FIDOMAR-566578 format. One record per residue (C-alpha): x, y, z; residue number from 0. Coordinates in pm, 1 decimal. Each point is the difference from the previous one (the first is absolute). Layout:
BEGIN
{px: X; py: Y; pz: Z; pos: NUM}
...
END
This chain:
BEGIN
{px: 3968.7; py: -4268.0; pz: -1594.5; pos: 0}
{px: 68.9; py: 176.1; pz: 329.4; pos: 1}
{px: -305.7; py: 131.9; pz: 169.1; pos: 2}
{px: -25.5; py: 368.6; pz: -39.1; pos: 3}
{px: 1.2; py: 238.3; pz: 306.9; pos: 4}
{px: -324.4; py: 164.3; pz: 64.4; pos: 5}
{px: -9.5; py: 351.1; pz: 38.4; pos: 6}
{px: -168.7; py: 48.5; pz: 332.4; pos: 7}
{px: -53.6; py: 331.2; pz: 182.4; pos: 8}
{px: 173.7; py: 70.9; pz: 332.1; pos: 9}
{px: -172.6; py: -118.4; pz: 313.9; pos: 10}
{px: 11.1; py: 350.1; pz: 120.0; pos: 11}
{px: -193.9; py: 116.1; pz: -315.0; pos: 12}
{px: -271.7; py: -266.8; pz: 63.5; pos: 13}
{px: -31.8; py: 95.8; pz: 371.8; pos: 14}
{px: -39.0; py: 374.2; pz: -96.6; pos: 15}
{px: -243.2; py: -76.0; pz: -274.1; pos: 16}
{px: -222.4; py: -213.3; pz: 265.5; pos: 17}
{px: 13.6; py: 268.3; pz: 236.2; pos: 18}
{px: -158.1; py: 260.0; pz: -229.5; pos: 19}
{px: -251.4; py: -263.8; pz: -95.2; pos: 20}
{px: -89.3; py: -64.5; pz: 360.0; pos: 21}
{px: -3.8; py: 373.1; pz: 106.3; pos: 22}
{px: -272.8; py: 61.2; pz: -286.6; pos: 23}
{px: -189.6; py: -283.3; pz: 103.9; pos: 24}
{px: 4.2; py: 118.4; pz: 391.3; pos: 25}
{px: -88.6; py: 344.0; pz: -123.7; pos: 26}
{px: -322.7; py: -147.1; pz: -170.8; pos: 27}
{px: -99.5; py: -204.1; pz: 281.8; pos: 28}
{px: 51.2; py: 300.4; pz: 248.2; pos: 29}
{px: -213.9; py: 207.2; pz: -247.4; pos: 30}
{px: -261.5; py: -234.2; pz: 5.5; pos: 31}
{px: -12.6; py: -60.1; pz: 392.9; pos: 32}
{px: 108.9; py: 359.0; pz: 133.7; pos: 33}
{px: -123.7; py: 258.1; pz: -269.5; pos: 34}
{px: -23.7; py: 259.4; pz: 265.1; pos: 35}
{px: 389.1; py: 1.9; pz: 36.6; pos: 36}
{px: 38.7; py: 85.9; pz: -376.0; pos: 37}
{px: -282.4; py: 263.3; pz: 19.3; pos: 38}
{px: 203.9; py: 240.6; pz: 203.1; pos: 39}
{px: 328.9; py: -11.1; pz: -215.7; pos: 40}
{px: 81.6; py: 294.3; pz: -186.3; pos: 41}
{px: -44.3; py: -35.6; pz: -386.1; pos: 42}
{px: 183.8; py: 315.2; pz: -121.1; pos: 43}
{px: -314.7; py: 165.6; pz: -124.8; pos: 44}
{px: 27.5; py: 282.8; pz: -234.9; pos: 45}
{px: -0.5; py: 349.3; pz: 110.3; pos: 46}
{px: -27.4; py: 318.7; pz: -190.7; pos: 47}
{px: 303.2; py: 195.8; pz: -93.1; pos: 48}
{px: -15.7; py: 359.8; pz: 136.3; pos: 49}
{px: 49.4; py: 268.3; pz: -268.7; pos: 50}
{px: 290.7; py: 223.8; pz: 50.5; pos: 51}
END
């Protein structure tokens, strides 16, 4: 029997996935140690629509 070829993802896909996970972890670390930075960010609050 021949060894079957494993279906491995491309190395670029692995690197991109790892970067996304790393960015999420860094965001939570920054939010923990520097909460004032994130308090001043706009959140897109709802505003009333004027009647025409």
